[in-house]
N, CA, C and O atoms as a GROMACS GRO file, in nm:
protein
  468
    1UNK      N    1  -2.590  -1.747   0.037
    1UNK     CA    2  -2.647  -1.724  -0.094
    1UNK      C    3  -2.629  -1.577  -0.130
    1UNK      O    4  -2.665  -1.489  -0.053
    2UNK      N    5  -2.574  -1.551  -0.247
    2UNK     CA    6  -2.554  -1.414  -0.293
    2UNK      C    7  -2.665  -1.366  -0.384
    2UNK      O    8  -2.690  -1.246  -0.395
    3UNK      N    9  -2.732  -1.459  -0.449
    3UNK     CA   10  -2.839  -1.422  -0.541
    3UNK      C   11  -2.886  -1.543  -0.619
    3UNK      O   12  -2.828  -1.651  -0.611
    4UNK      N   13  -2.992  -1.523  -0.695
    4UNK     CA   14  -3.052  -1.630  -0.775
    4UNK      C   15  -3.072  -1.580  -0.917
    4UNK      O   16  -3.107  -1.464  -0.939
    5UNK      N   17  -3.051  -1.668  -1.012
    5UNK     CA   18  -3.082  -1.636  -1.151
    5UNK      C   19  -3.143  -1.759  -1.215
    5UNK      O   20  -3.131  -1.870  -1.163
    6UNK      N   21  -3.210  -1.737  -1.328
    6UNK     CA   22  -3.274  -1.847  -1.399
    6UNK      C   23  -3.198  -1.874  -1.528
    6UNK      O   24  -3.164  -1.782  -1.602
    7UNK      N   25  -3.172  -2.001  -1.554
    7UNK     CA   26  -3.102  -2.039  -1.676
    7UNK      C   27  -3.199  -2.032  -1.793
    7UNK      O   28  -3.320  -2.041  -1.775
    8UNK      N   29  -3.145  -2.016  -1.913
    8UNK     CA   30  -3.230  -2.015  -2.032
    8UNK      C   31  -3.277  -2.157  -2.065
    8UNK      O   32  -3.378  -2.176  -2.133
    9UNK      N   33  -3.201  -2.254  -2.017
    9UNK     CA   34  -3.237  -2.394  -2.042
    9UNK      C   35  -3.330  -2.443  -1.932
    9UNK      O   36  -3.287  -2.456  -1.817
   10UNK      N   37  -3.452  -2.469  -1.963
   10UNK     CA   38  -3.553  -2.521  -1.869
   10UNK      C   39  -3.585  -2.424  -1.756
   10UNK      O   40  -3.653  -2.462  -1.660
   11UNK      N   41  -3.537  -2.302  -1.764
   11UNK     CA   42  -3.566  -2.199  -1.663
   11UNK      C   43  -3.545  -2.250  -1.520
   11UNK      O   44  -3.631  -2.234  -1.434
   12UNK      N   45  -3.431  -2.308  -1.498
   12UNK     CA   46  -3.396  -2.362  -1.367
   12UNK      C   47  -3.334  -2.251  -1.283
   12UNK      O   48  -3.250  -2.174  -1.332
   13UNK      N   49  -3.374  -2.242  -1.157
   13UNK     CA   50  -3.317  -2.143  -1.067
   13UNK      C   51  -3.180  -2.190  -1.020
   13UNK      O   52  -3.164  -2.304  -0.976
   14UNK      N   53  -3.082  -2.102  -1.030
   14UNK     CA   54  -2.946  -2.132  -0.985
   14UNK      C   55  -2.905  -2.027  -0.883
   14UNK      O   56  -2.950  -1.912  -0.887
   15UNK      N   57  -2.820  -2.068  -0.790
   15UNK     CA   58  -2.768  -1.977  -0.689
   15UNK      C   59  -2.634  -1.922  -0.733
   15UNK      O   60  -2.551  -1.995  -0.786
   16UNK      N   61  -2.611  -1.792  -0.710
   16UNK     CA   62  -2.480  -1.732  -0.733
   16UNK      C   63  -2.399  -1.758  -0.606
   16UNK      O   64  -2.442  -1.724  -0.496
   17UNK      N   65  -2.281  -1.818  -0.623
   17UNK     CA   66  -2.198  -1.850  -0.508
   17UNK      C   67  -2.073  -1.762  -0.503
   17UNK      O   68  -2.041  -1.693  -0.600
   18UNK      N   69  -2.007  -1.764  -0.392
   18UNK     CA   70  -1.881  -1.693  -0.377
   18UNK      C   71  -1.780  -1.743  -0.482
   18UNK      O   72  -1.704  -1.664  -0.538
   19UNK      N   73  -1.780  -1.872  -0.507
   19UNK     CA   74  -1.691  -1.930  -0.608
   19UNK      C   75  -1.721  -1.874  -0.746
   19UNK      O   76  -1.629  -1.847  -0.823
   20UNK      N   77  -1.850  -1.858  -0.779
   20UNK     CA   78  -1.888  -1.799  -0.908
   20UNK      C   79  -1.830  -1.658  -0.922
   20UNK      O   80  -1.776  -1.623  -1.027
   21UNK      N   81  -1.842  -1.579  -0.817
   21UNK     CA   82  -1.792  -1.441  -0.820
   21UNK      C   83  -1.640  -1.440  -0.834
   21UNK      O   84  -1.585  -1.366  -0.915
   22UNK      N   85  -1.572  -1.523  -0.755
   22UNK     CA   86  -1.426  -1.529  -0.760
   22UNK      C   87  -1.379  -1.572  -0.898
   22UNK      O   88  -1.284  -1.515  -0.951
   23UNK      N   89  -1.443  -1.672  -0.955
   23UNK     CA   90  -1.407  -1.720  -1.089
   23UNK      C   91  -1.424  -1.609  -1.192
   23UNK      O   92  -1.339  -1.590  -1.278
   24UNK      N   93  -1.536  -1.536  -1.183
   24UNK     CA   94  -1.560  -1.426  -1.277
   24UNK      C   95  -1.454  -1.317  -1.263
   24UNK      O   96  -1.408  -1.263  -1.363
   25UNK      N   97  -1.417  -1.285  -1.140
   25UNK     CA   98  -1.315  -1.182  -1.117
   25UNK      C   99  -1.179  -1.225  -1.171
   25UNK      O  100  -1.110  -1.147  -1.236
   26UNK      N  101  -1.141  -1.350  -1.144
   26UNK     CA  102  -1.012  -1.402  -1.192
   26UNK      C  103  -1.007  -1.404  -1.345
   26UNK      O  104  -0.905  -1.369  -1.405
   27UNK      N  105  -1.117  -1.444  -1.406
   27UNK     CA  106  -1.125  -1.446  -1.552
   27UNK      C  107  -1.113  -1.305  -1.608
   27UNK      O  108  -1.044  -1.284  -1.708
   28UNK      N  109  -1.178  -1.210  -1.545
   28UNK     CA  110  -1.172  -1.071  -1.589
   28UNK      C  111  -1.030  -1.016  -1.582
   28UNK      O  112  -0.985  -0.948  -1.675
   29UNK      N  113  -0.959  -1.045  -1.474
   29UNK     CA  114  -0.820  -1.001  -1.460
   29UNK      C  115  -0.736  -1.057  -1.573
   29UNK      O  116  -0.651  -0.988  -1.629
   30UNK      N  117  -0.759  -1.183  -1.605
   30UNK     CA  118  -0.681  -1.248  -1.711
   30UNK      C  119  -0.716  -1.189  -1.848
   30UNK      O  120  -0.626  -1.158  -1.927
   31UNK      N  121  -0.846  -1.173  -1.877
   31UNK     CA  122  -0.890  -1.122  -2.006
   31UNK      C  123  -0.842  -0.978  -2.028
   31UNK      O  124  -0.805  -0.940  -2.139
   32UNK      N  125  -0.843  -0.898  -1.923
   32UNK     CA  126  -0.800  -0.758  -1.934
   32UNK      C  127  -0.648  -0.743  -1.936
   32UNK      O  128  -0.596  -0.634  -1.959
   33UNK      N  129  -0.577  -0.853  -1.911
   33UNK     CA  130  -0.431  -0.847  -1.912
   33UNK      C  131  -0.373  -0.762  -1.801
   33UNK      O  132  -0.275  -0.690  -1.821
   34UNK      N  133  -0.433  -0.769  -1.685
   34UNK     CA  134  -0.389  -0.684  -1.574
   34UNK      C  135  -0.256  -0.726  -1.514
   34UNK      O  136  -0.204  -0.659  -1.425
   35UNK      N  137  -0.201  -0.836  -1.562
   35UNK     CA  138  -0.069  -0.877  -1.513
   35UNK      C  139   0.036  -0.771  -1.546
   35UNK      O  140   0.139  -0.761  -1.479
   36UNK      N  141   0.010  -0.691  -1.649
   36UNK     CA  142   0.104  -0.583  -1.682
   36UNK      C  143   0.108  -0.477  -1.572
   36UNK      O  144   0.201  -0.396  -1.567
   37UNK      N  145   0.008  -0.478  -1.485
   37UNK     CA  146   0.005  -0.388  -1.369
   37UNK      C  147   0.032  -0.464  -1.239
   37UNK      O  148   0.001  -0.417  -1.130
   38UNK      N  149   0.091  -0.582  -1.254
   38UNK     CA  150   0.123  -0.669  -1.140
   38UNK      C  151  -0.001  -0.714  -1.063
   38UNK      O  152   0.005  -0.734  -0.941
   39UNK      N  153  -0.112  -0.729  -1.133
   39UNK     CA  154  -0.233  -0.785  -1.075
   39UNK      C  155  -0.258  -0.917  -1.145
   39UNK      O  156  -0.285  -0.920  -1.265
   40UNK      N  157  -0.250  -1.026  -1.071
   40UNK     CA  158  -0.268  -1.158  -1.131
   40UNK      C  159  -0.395  -1.222  -1.076
   40UNK      O  160  -0.444  -1.181  -0.970
   41UNK      N  161  -0.448  -1.321  -1.145
   41UNK     CA  162  -0.565  -1.391  -1.094
   41UNK      C  163  -0.544  -1.447  -0.953
   41UNK      O  164  -0.639  -1.455  -0.874
   42UNK      N  165  -0.421  -1.485  -0.921
   42UNK     CA  166  -0.393  -1.539  -0.787
   42UNK      C  167  -0.413  -1.433  -0.678
   42UNK      O  168  -0.432  -1.466  -0.561
   43UNK      N  169  -0.407  -1.305  -0.716
   43UNK     CA  170  -0.423  -1.196  -0.619
   43UNK      C  171  -0.569  -1.163  -0.590
   43UNK      O  172  -0.598  -1.086  -0.499
   44UNK      N  173  -0.659  -1.221  -0.666
   44UNK     CA  174  -0.799  -1.177  -0.665
   44UNK      C  175  -0.889  -1.280  -0.597
   44UNK      O  176  -0.876  -1.401  -0.617
   45UNK      N  177  -0.982  -1.227  -0.517
   45UNK     CA  178  -1.089  -1.311  -0.461
   45UNK      C  179  -1.211  -1.223  -0.438
   45UNK      O  180  -1.201  -1.100  -0.442
   46UNK      N  181  -1.324  -1.284  -0.415
   46UNK     CA  182  -1.446  -1.207  -0.392
   46UNK      C  183  -1.436  -1.125  -0.264
   46UNK      O  184  -1.508  -1.027  -0.247
   47UNK      N  185  -1.347  -1.165  -0.174
   47UNK     CA  186  -1.331  -1.092  -0.048
   47UNK      C  187  -1.283  -0.949  -0.074
   47UNK      O  188  -1.311  -0.859   0.005
   48UNK      N  189  -1.211  -0.928  -0.184
   48UNK     CA  190  -1.164  -0.794  -0.218
   48UNK      C  191  -1.280  -0.697  -0.239
   48UNK      O  192  -1.267  -0.578  -0.211
   49UNK      N  193  -1.392  -0.747  -0.289
   49UNK     CA  194  -1.508  -0.662  -0.308
   49UNK      C  195  -1.560  -0.611  -0.175
   49UNK      O  196  -1.602  -0.495  -0.163
   50UNK      N  197  -1.557  -0.696  -0.076
   50UNK     CA  198  -1.604  -0.657   0.057
   50UNK      C  199  -1.511  -0.552   0.119
   50UNK      O  200  -1.557  -0.451   0.172
   51UNK      N  201  -1.381  -0.577   0.110
   51UNK     CA  202  -1.284  -0.482   0.163
   51UNK      C  203  -1.288  -0.351   0.083
   51UNK      O  204  -1.280  -0.243   0.141
   52UNK      N  205  -1.299  -0.362  -0.048
   52UNK     CA  206  -1.308  -0.243  -0.134
   52UNK      C  207  -1.434  -0.163  -0.107
   52UNK      O  208  -1.432  -0.040  -0.111
   53UNK      N  209  -1.542  -0.232  -0.081
   53UNK     CA  210  -1.667  -0.164  -0.047
   53UNK      C  211  -1.654  -0.087   0.084
   53UNK      O  212  -1.702   0.026   0.096
   54UNK      N  213  -1.588  -0.149   0.181
   54UNK     CA  214  -1.564  -0.081   0.309
   54UNK      C  215  -1.481   0.045   0.288
   54UNK      O  216  -1.509   0.149   0.347
   55UNK      N  217  -1.380   0.036   0.202
   55UNK     CA  218  -1.295   0.150   0.175
   55UNK      C  219  -1.372   0.259   0.102
   55UNK      O  220  -1.358   0.377   0.135
   56UNK      N  221  -1.453   0.222   0.005
   56UNK     CA  222  -1.532   0.321  -0.070
   56UNK      C  223  -1.628   0.394   0.024
   56UNK      O  224  -1.644   0.516   0.014
   57UNK      N  225  -1.691   0.320   0.113
   57UNK     CA  226  -1.781   0.384   0.210
   57UNK      C  227  -1.704   0.478   0.301
   57UNK      O  228  -1.749   0.589   0.330
   58UNK      N  229  -1.586   0.433   0.346
   58UNK     CA  230  -1.503   0.516   0.433
   58UNK      C  231  -1.464   0.646   0.363
   58UNK      O  232  -1.475   0.754   0.421
   59UNK      N  233  -1.418   0.636   0.238
   59UNK     CA  234  -1.380   0.754   0.162
   59UNK      C  235  -1.499   0.845   0.135
   59UNK      O  236  -1.484   0.966   0.116
   60UNK      N  237  -1.619   0.786   0.134
   60UNK     CA  238  -1.741   0.864   0.116
   60UNK      C  239  -1.791   0.928   0.242
   60UNK      O  240  -1.896   0.994   0.242
   61UNK      N  241  -1.717   0.911   0.351
   61UNK     CA  242  -1.754   0.975   0.477
   61UNK      C  243  -1.854   0.899   0.562
   61UNK      O  244  -1.910   0.955   0.656
   62UNK      N  245  -1.877   0.772   0.529
   62UNK     CA  246  -1.971   0.692   0.607
   62UNK      C  247  -1.904   0.653   0.739
   62UNK      O  248  -1.790   0.607   0.739
   63UNK      N  249  -1.974   0.671   0.851
   63UNK     CA  250  -1.915   0.637   0.981
   63UNK      C  251  -1.880   0.489   0.992
   63UNK      O  252  -1.945   0.403   0.932
   64UNK      N  253  -1.775   0.460   1.068
   64UNK     CA  254  -1.725   0.323   1.082
   64UNK      C  255  -1.833   0.228   1.131
   64UNK      O  256  -1.841   0.115   1.083
   65UNK      N  257  -1.915   0.270   1.226
   65UNK     CA  258  -2.017   0.178   1.279
   65UNK      C  259  -2.120   0.142   1.172
   65UNK      O  260  -2.175   0.032   1.173
   66UNK      N  261  -2.148   0.234   1.079
   66UNK     CA  262  -2.240   0.206   0.969
   66UNK      C  263  -2.177   0.109   0.870
   66UNK      O  264  -2.244   0.018   0.821
   67UNK      N  265  -2.050   0.128   0.841
   67UNK     CA  266  -1.978   0.036   0.751
   67UNK      C  267  -1.980  -0.104   0.809
   67UNK      O  268  -2.001  -0.202   0.737
   68UNK      N  269  -1.960  -0.114   0.939
   68UNK     CA  270  -1.960  -0.244   1.006
   68UNK      C  271  -2.095  -0.313   0.990
   68UNK      O  272  -2.102  -0.433   0.963
   69UNK      N  273  -2.202  -0.238   1.006
   69UNK     CA  274  -2.337  -0.294   0.994
   69UNK      C  275  -2.366  -0.334   0.849
   69UNK      O  276  -2.413  -0.444   0.823
   70UNK      N  277  -2.339  -0.243   0.755
   70UNK     CA  278  -2.368  -0.270   0.614
   70UNK      C  279  -2.289  -0.389   0.560
   70UNK      O  280  -2.340  -0.468   0.480
   71UNK      N  281  -2.164  -0.402   0.606
   71UNK     CA  282  -2.080  -0.511   0.559
   71UNK      C  283  -2.097  -0.639   0.638
   71UNK      O  284  -2.030  -0.739   0.612
   72UNK      N  285  -2.186  -0.635   0.735
   72UNK     CA  286  -2.211  -0.751   0.823
   72UNK      C  287  -2.080  -0.800   0.886
   72UNK      O  288  -2.058  -0.920   0.900
   73UNK      N  289  -1.993  -0.705   0.923
   73UNK     CA  290  -1.868  -0.738   0.990
   73UNK      C  291  -1.901  -0.769   1.136
   73UNK      O  292  -1.969  -0.690   1.202
   74UNK      N  293  -1.854  -0.881   1.185
   74UNK     CA  294  -1.881  -0.918   1.324
   74UNK      C  295  -1.772  -0.865   1.418
   74UNK      O  296  -1.784  -0.876   1.540
   75UNK      N  297  -1.667  -0.809   1.361
   75UNK     CA  298  -1.559  -0.753   1.442
   75UNK      C  299  -1.514  -0.622   1.377
   75UNK      O  300  -1.575  -0.576   1.280
   76UNK      N  301  -1.410  -0.564   1.429
   76UNK     CA  302  -1.356  -0.441   1.372
   76UNK      C  303  -1.247  -0.470   1.268
   76UNK      O  304  -1.166  -0.382   1.237
   77UNK      N  305  -1.245  -0.590   1.214
   77UNK     CA  306  -1.145  -0.630   1.116
   77UNK      C  307  -1.144  -0.537   0.995
   77UNK      O  308  -1.038  -0.509   0.939
   78UNK      N  309  -1.260  -0.490   0.954
   78UNK     CA  310  -1.268  -0.403   0.836
   78UNK      C  311  -1.182  -0.277   0.853
   78UNK      O  312  -1.137  -0.219   0.754
   79UNK      N  313  -1.159  -0.236   0.977
   79UNK     CA  314  -1.072  -0.120   1.001
   79UNK      C  315  -0.929  -0.147   0.954
   79UNK      O  316  -0.860  -0.057   0.909
   80UNK      N  317  -0.886  -0.272   0.967
   80UNK     CA  318  -0.753  -0.310   0.917
   80UNK      C  319  -0.746  -0.298   0.766
   80UNK      O  320  -0.646  -0.251   0.711
   81UNK      N  321  -0.853  -0.339   0.696
   81UNK     CA  322  -0.855  -0.330   0.550
   81UNK      C  323  -0.849  -0.185   0.506
   81UNK      O  324  -0.778  -0.152   0.412
   82UNK      N  325  -0.924  -0.100   0.574
   82UNK     CA  326  -0.923   0.042   0.541
   82UNK      C  327  -0.783   0.099   0.561
   82UNK      O  328  -0.732   0.171   0.475
   83UNK      N  329  -0.721   0.068   0.674
   83UNK     CA  330  -0.586   0.119   0.703
   83UNK      C  331  -0.486   0.068   0.600
   83UNK      O  332  -0.403   0.145   0.551
   84UNK      N  333  -0.492  -0.062   0.566
   84UNK     CA  334  -0.398  -0.119   0.468
   84UNK      C  335  -0.414  -0.051   0.333
   84UNK      O  336  -0.315  -0.022   0.266
   85UNK      N  337  -0.538  -0.026   0.291
   85UNK     CA  338  -0.561   0.035   0.161
   85UNK      C  339  -0.514   0.180   0.160
   85UNK      O  340  -0.457   0.226   0.061
   86UNK      N  341  -0.538   0.252   0.268
   86UNK     CA  342  -0.492   0.391   0.275
   86UNK      C  343  -0.340   0.394   0.268
   86UNK      O  344  -0.283   0.479   0.200
   87UNK      N  345  -0.276   0.303   0.339
   87UNK     CA  346  -0.130   0.296   0.335
   87UNK      C  347  -0.081   0.268   0.194
   87UNK      O  348   0.015   0.329   0.147
   88UNK      N  349  -0.148   0.176   0.125
   88UNK     CA  350  -0.112   0.144  -0.013
   88UNK      C  351  -0.134   0.261  -0.106
   88UNK      O  352  -0.049   0.290  -0.192
   89UNK      N  353  -0.246   0.330  -0.092
   89UNK     CA  354  -0.276   0.444  -0.178
   89UNK      C  355  -0.180   0.560  -0.155
   89UNK      O  356  -0.145   0.632  -0.248
   90UNK      N  357  -0.137   0.576  -0.031
   90UNK     CA  358  -0.056   0.693   0.001
   90UNK      C  359   0.094   0.667  -0.009
   90UNK      O  360   0.174   0.758   0.013
   91UNK      N  361   0.134   0.545  -0.043
   91UNK     CA  362   0.277   0.514  -0.056
   91UNK      C  363   0.343   0.606  -0.158
   91UNK      O  364   0.300   0.613  -0.273
   92UNK      N  365   0.446   0.674  -0.116
   92UNK     CA  366   0.522   0.760  -0.204
   92UNK      C  367   0.460   0.897  -0.232
   92UNK      O  368   0.516   0.975  -0.309
   93UNK      N  369   0.347   0.927  -0.170
   93UNK     CA  370   0.283   1.055  -0.197
   93UNK      C  371   0.367   1.173  -0.150
   93UNK      O  372   0.372   1.276  -0.219
   94UNK      N  373   0.432   1.161  -0.037
   94UNK     CA  374   0.512   1.274   0.011
   94UNK      C  375   0.625   1.305  -0.086
   94UNK      O  376   0.659   1.421  -0.107
   95UNK      N  377   0.682   1.201  -0.146
   95UNK     CA  378   0.787   1.222  -0.247
   95UNK      C  379   0.730   1.292  -0.369
   95UNK      O  380   0.790   1.385  -0.423
   96UNK      N  381   0.613   1.246  -0.412
   96UNK     CA  382   0.550   1.307  -0.529
   96UNK      C  383   0.511   1.452  -0.501
   96UNK      O  384   0.524   1.539  -0.587
   97UNK      N  385   0.464   1.478  -0.379
   97UNK     CA  386   0.422   1.613  -0.344
   97UNK      C  387   0.540   1.710  -0.339
   97UNK      O  388   0.524   1.829  -0.366
   98UNK      N  389   0.657   1.661  -0.305
   98UNK     CA  390   0.773   1.750  -0.293
   98UNK      C  391   0.854   1.759  -0.422
   98UNK      O  392   0.952   1.833  -0.428
   99UNK      N  393   0.813   1.686  -0.526
   99UNK     CA  394   0.885   1.692  -0.653
   99UNK      C  395   0.835   1.812  -0.734
   99UNK      O  396   0.748   1.886  -0.688
  100UNK      N  397   0.889   1.831  -0.852
  100UNK     CA  398   0.851   1.941  -0.939
  100UNK      C  399   0.701   1.941  -0.962
  100UNK      O  400   0.644   1.837  -0.997
  101UNK      N  401   0.635   2.056  -0.944
  101UNK     CA  402   0.489   2.060  -0.963
  101UNK      C  403   0.450   2.029  -1.107
  101UNK      O  404   0.521   2.064  -1.201
  102UNK      N  405   0.336   1.963  -1.121
  102UNK     CA  406   0.286   1.930  -1.254
  102UNK      C  407   0.225   2.051  -1.322
  102UNK      O  408   0.229   2.063  -1.445
  103UNK      N  409   0.167   2.142  -1.243
  103UNK     CA  410   0.106   2.264  -1.297
  103UNK      C  411   0.153   2.382  -1.214
  103UNK      O  412   0.199   2.366  -1.101
  104UNK      N  413   0.142   2.497  -1.271
  104UNK     CA  414   0.179   2.618  -1.199
  104UNK      C  415   0.054   2.690  -1.153
  104UNK      O  416  -0.042   2.704  -1.229
  105UNK      N  417   0.055   2.734  -1.031
  105UNK     CA  418  -0.053   2.814  -0.977
  105UNK      C  419  -0.039   2.955  -1.033
  105UNK      O  420   0.071   3.010  -1.033
  106UNK      N  421  -0.147   3.013  -1.080
  106UNK     CA  422  -0.142   3.148  -1.139
  106UNK      C  423  -0.088   3.250  -1.040
  106UNK      O  424  -0.026   3.349  -1.079
  107UNK      N  425  -0.112   3.228  -0.912
  107UNK     CA  426  -0.066   3.323  -0.811
  107UNK      C  427   0.085   3.324  -0.798
  107UNK      O  428   0.142   3.427  -0.759
  108UNK      N  429   0.154   3.214  -0.829
  108UNK     CA  430   0.299   3.212  -0.815
  108UNK      C  431   0.371   3.227  -0.948
  108UNK      O  432   0.493   3.243  -0.951
  109UNK      N  433   0.298   3.222  -1.057
  109UNK     CA  434   0.361   3.229  -1.189
  109UNK      C  435   0.442   3.358  -1.208
  109UNK      O  436   0.555   3.351  -1.258
  110UNK      N  437   0.390   3.477  -1.170
  110UNK     CA  438   0.472   3.598  -1.186
  110UNK      C  439   0.604   3.590  -1.109
  110UNK      O  440   0.706   3.638  -1.157
  111UNK      N  441   0.601   3.531  -0.990
  111UNK     CA  442   0.721   3.517  -0.910
  111UNK      C  443   0.822   3.430  -0.983
  111UNK      O  444   0.941   3.459  -0.984
  112UNK      N  445   0.774   3.323  -1.043
  112UNK     CA  446   0.864   3.234  -1.117
  112UNK      C  447   0.923   3.306  -1.237
  112UNK      O  448   1.039   3.282  -1.271
  113UNK      N  449   0.848   3.391  -1.301
  113UNK     CA  450   0.901   3.468  -1.414
  113UNK      C  451   1.012   3.561  -1.370
  113UNK      O  452   1.114   3.576  -1.437
  114UNK      N  453   0.989   3.623  -1.253
  114UNK     CA  454   1.093   3.714  -1.201
  114UNK      C  455   1.220   3.639  -1.168
  114UNK      O  456   1.331   3.688  -1.191
  115UNK      N  457   1.205   3.520  -1.113
  115UNK     CA  458   1.321   3.442  -1.074
  115UNK      C  459   1.397   3.390  -1.195
  115UNK      O  460   1.519   3.372  -1.188
  116UNK      N  461   1.327   3.364  -1.305
  116UNK     CA  462   1.392   3.308  -1.422
  116UNK      C  463   1.435   3.414  -1.522
  116UNK      O  464   1.500   3.381  -1.621
  117UNK      N  465   1.399   3.541  -1.499
  117UNK     CA  466   1.436   3.649  -1.593
  117UNK      C  467   1.579   3.690  -1.577
  117UNK      O  468   1.626   3.779  -1.647
   0.00000   0.00000   0.00000
């Protein structure tokens, strides 16, 4: 059980299920048109929230053993999700870092002027 809410009709208590969350996420992806970013409803499940939460905690400096407890992970599987996401986030960064800088540092700007004069 993820939670409970009451309907407006007869004030009946309903349970929020994993399927409810997944359906809402898939619908959101479709409504937002995220396919233009190669994100399709087929790529989405409620499990992504759990893996994403683990990653957010990791990036926030939370120790791995705390992430495991908070996420109710029974194994160290969450470490794989963190590693996969870091690999995905960092893909191509070295190429971007070695390309033409987006901004100039004030400390090197005079040197660049001398070289281009």
